[in-house]
C-alpha positions as CSV (number, residue, x, y, z in Angstrom):
1,M,-8.4,-51.2,-36.5
2,K,-8.6,-48.2,-38.8
3,K,-11.7,-46.9,-37.0
4,T,-9.9,-47.0,-33.7
5,T,-7.0,-45.1,-35.2
6,I,-9.3,-42.4,-36.6
7,Y,-10.9,-41.8,-33.1
8,I,-7.5,-41.7,-31.2
9,I,-5.8,-39.1,-33.4
10,P,-8.4,-36.3,-32.7
11,I,-8.2,-37.1,-29.0
12,L,-4.4,-36.9,-29.0
13,F,-4.6,-33.6,-30.9
14,L,-7.0,-32.1,-28.3
15,L,-4.7,-33.3,-25.5
16,I,-1.7,-31.7,-27.1
17,I,-3.5,-28.4,-27.5
18,S,-4.8,-28.5,-23.9
19,C,-1.3,-29.1,-22.5
20,S,0.1,-26.3,-24.6
21,K,-2.4,-23.9,-23.2
22,Q,-1.6,-24.9,-19.7
23,Q,2.1,-24.3,-20.3
24,K,1.5,-20.9,-21.7
25,E,-0.8,-19.8,-18.8
26,R,0.9,-16.8,-17.2
27,V,1.5,-16.8,-13.5
28,L,0.3,-13.6,-11.7
29,T,3.2,-11.6,-10.4
30,I,3.3,-8.7,-7.9
31,K,4.3,-6.4,-10.8
32,D,1.0,-7.2,-12.5
33,V,-0.8,-5.8,-9.4
34,F,1.7,-2.9,-9.0
35,P,2.9,-2.0,-12.5
36,T,5.7,0.5,-13.0
37,Q,4.4,4.1,-13.3
38,K,5.8,7.1,-15.1
39,N,6.0,10.8,-13.9
40,T,3.3,12.6,-15.9
41,D,0.9,15.6,-15.5
42,S,-1.3,13.3,-13.4
43,T,1.2,11.0,-11.8
44,F,4.0,11.5,-9.3
45,V,6.5,8.7,-8.6
46,F,9.1,8.9,-5.9
47,A,11.5,6.8,-3.8
48,L,11.6,6.8,0.0
49,D,15.2,8.0,0.0
50,T,14.2,11.2,-1.8
51,I,12.2,12.5,1.2
52,T,14.1,15.0,3.3
53,S,13.2,17.8,5.7
54,F,13.7,21.5,4.9
55,E,13.6,24.6,7.1
56,S,11.5,27.0,5.1
57,Y,7.8,26.5,5.5
58,L,6.4,28.7,2.8
59,E,8.8,28.9,-0.1
60,K,8.0,25.4,-1.5
61,C,4.2,25.6,-1.2
62,E,3.6,26.3,-4.9
63,Y,5.8,23.4,-5.8
64,Y,3.8,21.0,-3.5
65,K,0.5,22.1,-4.9
66,G,1.5,20.4,-8.1
67,I,2.3,17.1,-6.3
68,T,-0.9,17.0,-4.1
69,S,-3.1,17.1,-7.2
70,K,-1.5,14.0,-8.7
71,N,-1.8,10.3,-8.2
72,Q,1.2,9.4,-6.0
73,Y,3.3,6.2,-6.1
74,I,6.3,5.1,-4.2
75,R,8.9,3.0,-6.0
76,K,9.8,-0.4,-4.5
77,Q,12.4,-2.3,-6.5
78,N,10.7,-2.7,-9.9
79,Y,7.1,-2.0,-8.9
80,D,5.2,1.0,-7.7
81,I,2.8,1.2,-4.7
82,P,0.1,3.9,-4.4
83,L,1.1,6.0,-1.3
84,N,-0.5,9.3,-0.5
85,I,1.9,11.8,1.0
86,N,-0.4,14.8,1.2
87,L,-0.5,14.8,5.0
88,L,3.3,15.3,4.9
89,I,3.8,18.0,2.3
90,D,0.7,20.1,2.3
91,C,1.1,23.7,3.4
92,H,-1.8,23.7,5.8
93,L,-3.1,21.5,8.5
94,P,-4.9,18.4,7.2
95,T,-8.7,18.3,7.6
96,F,-9.1,14.7,6.5
97,C,-10.3,12.4,9.4
98,P,-11.6,9.0,8.4
99,K,-13.8,6.9,10.7
100,E,-12.0,4.6,13.0
101,R,-13.6,1.5,11.6
102,N,-12.5,2.5,8.1
103,S,-8.9,3.0,9.0
104,V,-6.0,1.1,10.4
105,I,-2.9,2.7,11.9
106,I,0.4,1.0,11.5
107,E,3.3,2.1,13.7
108,G,6.6,0.8,15.0
109,N,7.3,-0.1,18.6
110,F,9.3,2.7,20.3
111,K,12.0,0.5,21.9
112,Q,12.0,-2.5,19.7
113,D,12.4,-3.1,16.0
114,L,8.8,-4.3,15.7
115,T,5.8,-2.9,13.8
116,Y,2.2,-3.3,14.9
117,F,-1.2,-2.6,13.4
118,L,-4.5,-2.3,15.4
119,S,-2.1,-1.2,18.3
120,T,-1.5,-4.7,19.5
121,E,-1.1,-7.1,16.6
122,L,2.3,-7.7,15.0
123,L,2.4,-6.8,11.4
124,E,2.9,-9.9,9.3
125,V,1.8,-10.9,5.8
126,Y,-0.6,-13.6,7.0
127,S,-2.3,-11.5,9.7
128,F,-2.5,-8.4,7.6
129,E,-3.9,-10.3,4.6
130,E,-6.7,-11.6,6.9
131,F,-7.3,-8.1,8.1
132,L,-7.6,-6.8,4.5
133,K,-10.2,-9.5,3.7
134,K,-12.3,-8.4,6.7
135,Q,-12.0,-4.8,5.7
136,F,-12.7,-5.2,2.0
137,L,-15.4,-7.8,2.3
138,N,-17.3,-6.4,5.3
139,R,-19.5,-3.9,3.5
140,G,-20.8,-2.4,6.7
141,K,-22.0,-5.7,8.3
142,N,-19.6,-5.7,11.2
143,P,-19.2,-2.3,13.0
144,E,-15.6,-3.1,13.8
145,Y,-14.6,-3.0,10.1
146,A,-14.9,-0.8,7.1
147,D,-18.2,0.6,5.7
148,S,-17.2,-0.2,2.2
149,P,-14.0,-1.3,0.3
150,D,-13.4,2.2,-1.1
151,K,-13.4,3.7,2.4
152,S,-10.8,1.4,3.8
153,I,-7.7,3.4,4.5
154,I,-4.2,2.4,5.9
155,I,-2.4,5.1,7.8
156,L,1.3,4.4,8.0
157,R,3.2,6.4,10.7
158,Y,6.9,6.9,10.8
159,N,9.0,8.5,13.6
160,D,11.6,10.6,11.7
161,L,13.7,10.7,8.6
162,T,16.6,8.7,9.8
163,K,17.9,5.7,7.8
164,K,16.5,3.3,10.3
165,S,13.1,4.8,10.2
166,K,13.0,4.7,6.4
167,E,14.1,1.1,6.4
168,R,11.2,0.3,8.8
169,V,8.7,2.0,6.5
170,S,10.2,0.1,3.5
171,K,9.6,-3.2,5.3
172,V,6.1,-2.3,6.2
173,L,5.4,-1.4,2.6
174,D,6.7,-4.8,1.6
175,T,4.4,-6.5,4.0
176,I,1.4,-4.4,2.9
177,S,2.0,-5.0,-0.9
178,V,2.5,-8.8,-0.5
179,S,-0.7,-9.0,1.6
180,Y,-2.7,-7.0,-0.9
181,F,-1.2,-9.1,-3.8
182,N,-2.3,-12.3,-2.1
183,F,-5.7,-10.9,-1.6
184,I,-6.1,-9.9,-5.3
185,K,-4.6,-13.3,-6.4
186,S,-7.1,-15.2,-4.3
187,F,-10.0,-14.2,-6.6
188,K,-8.3,-16.1,-9.5
189,N,-9.5,-13.4,-11.8
190,D,-7.5,-12.1,-14.8
191,N,-9.2,-8.7,-14.7
192,I,-6.8,-7.2,-12.1
193,D,-7.7,-3.5,-12.9
194,S,-11.3,-4.2,-12.1
195,L,-10.5,-5.9,-8.8
196,K,-8.2,-3.0,-7.8
197,S,-11.0,-0.6,-8.7
198,V,-13.5,-2.4,-6.4
199,Y,-10.8,-3.1,-3.7
200,P,-8.4,-0.1,-3.8
201,L,-5.3,0.0,-1.8
202,Q,-5.2,3.4,-0.1
203,I,-2.2,4.2,2.0
204,L,-1.5,7.5,3.8
205,L,2.0,8.3,5.0
206,E,1.9,10.3,8.2
207,K,4.5,11.7,10.5
208,D,4.2,10.6,14.1
209,L,4.5,13.8,16.0
210,R,4.3,12.3,19.5
211,L,7.3,12.6,21.7
212,F,8.5,9.9,24.0
213,D,10.9,9.6,26.9
214,E,13.6,6.9,27.2
215,R,11.1,4.5,28.7
216,G,8.7,4.9,25.8
217,Y,6.1,7.0,27.6
218,Q,4.4,9.7,25.5
219,L,5.3,13.3,26.5
220,N,3.3,15.6,24.3
221,L,-0.5,15.0,24.0
222,T,-1.0,18.0,21.7
223,P,1.7,17.8,19.0
224,P,2.7,20.9,16.9
225,P,1.6,21.2,13.3
226,P,3.9,19.1,10.9
227,A,6.7,20.8,9.0
228,P,6.5,20.2,5.2
229,L,8.9,17.8,3.5
230,E,11.0,18.2,0.4
231,I,11.0,15.6,-2.3
232,V,14.3,15.6,-4.1
233,E,13.9,14.6,-7.7
């Protein structure tokens, strides 16, 4: 009877330790993937509501040069998403033009409160998460998807600076961030920074310069150059 007791005690001890470790295991949160950033010499953090238009085209150029050289993040609640706004605030026409297979354009429907990517597919967490998997894991195999994970780019278009347009952009960013979070979480790997380095989330915010009539038909096929935007700090 004593021998049995001697064997049982270590087993119980191991079970207690194992259960304790399982209880302490931390659940991955969206803030782990998108940690809060701080404004520094190399980082610029802003909120969507701080973007406004201004009339003068040249007087703010020096100010914007300081922003375009930094890593840019947009604040959503208590987490920050990487969002490049150089196409909006630069003082010259953009020369960047990614391959079609490496980029996906997200834009809202003109007459309805719906947002699409790939021109036809409704933007939803599940569908966009599946798209991210195809983009990131393709590695040049399928000519319809990205050459490599680091070349995969999301171009997010918005119509204007009205409250409704900003709300739509905000909802799109929610969908993108949750989709990306689910993608990273699917690896079940604690080294989040390493995964984000291999599969970077790259979003460009772009002003949609096309003009439409009341029926939703495009009017201008050669849009004028974009006016710069002011970031109110």
